[in-house]
N, C-alpha and C positions, 0 to 999 in steps of 0.2 A: 418638670414637676410638675404633680398635683394635689394641689392645699387642700382638703375637706376639714371643716369644723363642726361640730357636734358639739352646739348649745338647748339649753334652758336654765331661766334660774331658778328651773324650784328640782329640786332636789328627788329623786325617787323614780322618775321616768322613762328609767331605762339609755341613760346617754351610752352607759359605757358594753349594756348589752351593746347598742350599734356600733357603737365606736372597735371591738375589738371583732364582731361580727366583719366588718367592714374593710378590716384590716386584714381577714385572714382570707375574704373574697380576693383582695386583688395579690393576696403572697399566692396565692391557688391558685395565681394566673401567671406566677412566673414576677411580676415587681418589686426590687427592695423597695421596703416596704417599712414604713417608722410610727410607730405607733406617738405621739405628745401625750403627757400627761400633765396636767393643767390642774389638776386639781389635789388639795389637799390631801384627801383620802387614799390619793395612789389610789382608785382598784386595778383600772390601768393594766398600772405595773405591776399588782400583785398577783391580779390575773396573767401579764408575761411570767411571771416567774415559775408559773405551773404546768408550762405549755411544752412540751415533749420535744428535744433536738431534731426527731423526726417527721415533728410536721412541716411544713414552710416554713421560712426564719419572717420573723416579725422584729425589728429591730426596736426598741425602749428609747424614746427620748422623755428624759424629764424636762417640763417648763417652770419656771420659778420666778412668783414676783414680775410677771408678765415680762420676761427676760429671754425675749427667743431670736438662737440664732440659725444661724444658716446652718439649713442638714448636710451631714456628709456628702461627700461628693460620692456622684452616682444614686442617691436615692431619687425612684421614680412618682414615688406617693409615701405624702405624711394623711394621717389622718388624728386629728387632733381631740381628744378627751376635752371637755371646762366643767369647770367650777359649779355649784351651782350659786346662786345670787353673784357672777361672772360681771364686774363692769371696769370705770376710769380704765387708765391702763393696759391693764392684764389684755380688757374686753376691744379696745383699739388696736393693741398687737400682733392678736390676731385676726381682726378683721384686715385688715393691712394687709397682710401677709395668703389668707383666704381665696380659694377661688370659688370655692362653693360653700354655705354655710347649711347641715340641718340641723329642721327645733324638732327631736322628736318631742312627743305633745301627745297624754291621757283623754279622754272626750268627757273624763270627767267635769262641772261645772265649775268647782275645784282648781283645777289645771288650767283651764282655759285664763280665767280672771287672774289666775298667777301669774298666767307667762303675755294678758293683753297689753300691756307699755312694753314690755320689751318684742313685743310684735311687732307694734308699732312704730317701734325705733326704727328696725330693724330694714321696713318695708319702707323709711322715708331714708337710709342715710343713703350717700354717695358713691360709695367704698363699687368699684367693678363688680363682687360677688358678685353671685344668685344666691339666692335662700329660697325654701322648700319647707314644709314641716310633715312632717312623717307621724299618724299616727302609730299610738304602739298599744298592745294590747287591746284591739278596737276589732270588734269581728266588721266586716266592714258591707256588711250585706241588714246590719245595725240602724234604729232612727239614731243613735250616739252616732252613730258614725255622719249621716248627714246635718247631724249641726254644727260635729265640726269640720265638717266642709264648705256647711255654709258660711262659717262663721271665719273660718282663714280666706275665703276668694273676697270674700267681704272688704278683707284686708291690701289685697290685691294679692297674694303670694297661690306658690301653688301645691296642692295638697299632693305627697309627692308619691304614696301608697298608704297600707297601714297592715302592721304585725301584730299576728292575735296572741294570745294568751296562750302559754306552750310552757312545760316543763322540758322541753325539746333546749332552750336559750340556757336554762338554769341549769341540768348536768349537765351543758356540753361544757359549761365556763367554768364549771367544779374541777375540767381535768384537764384548762387553758386552749380550749378545742374552739373551734366554729364550725355553722353547718357545712361550710369546704370541704372539714376534715373528717367524713364520715360519707359512709355509703349513700351516695342523692335516696337509691329507696327509702331511706329510715325516718328523711327530713322532709320528703316533698311536694307537700303544702307549703312548708316557708319558703321552697327556695321557689315555688313559683310567686310570692309574695314579691318576691326583692327583684323583678325583671324589670319591673317600671322605674321603679329607683333607682337601678342599676344603669338602664337607657341615661333616665336625666343627669347623675356622675359621671358615668365616662364622654357626658354630650359636650364638643366645644365649641 
């Protein structure tokens, strides 16, 4: 079973957007997927309630007060959407079961500063889980992307890629859908941005 935790102590960086689309990718590949919602706002759970029955199944998994229970038998992939300000027992419990941690991060100085201490702690942890940073709402060809990459690599963490700022994610989310639930021709540019990211996630 592969467990991916999506974390950033700052809110509004795109954790739920990434989490739901990652779960959608796994489901599109025929995996038995659970989307864990550790956020008090329950954004992922609300998204699941909108998901049409004809789309590949993603099962919800509510995580409260840091209580992590074993997923049901047959689950092959788990994506955990975590809240802003995650720390303490809840953080430790999730890191204990995670194989990989993805930190969505926007390229603004405010976001970088708000996430700096968290990234430094992740970089120094003894857990076996791998940690990578994903640039959110970033044009990969801009100076902002270069600055983000420079900052992250200084911490000894990889930049897994960049996801552009597009209405595709917003419009699909409103219908409980993901990039992998529509014709590839409609989201071609977005799918291409996931290639390296998915390679890192899938690599054992």
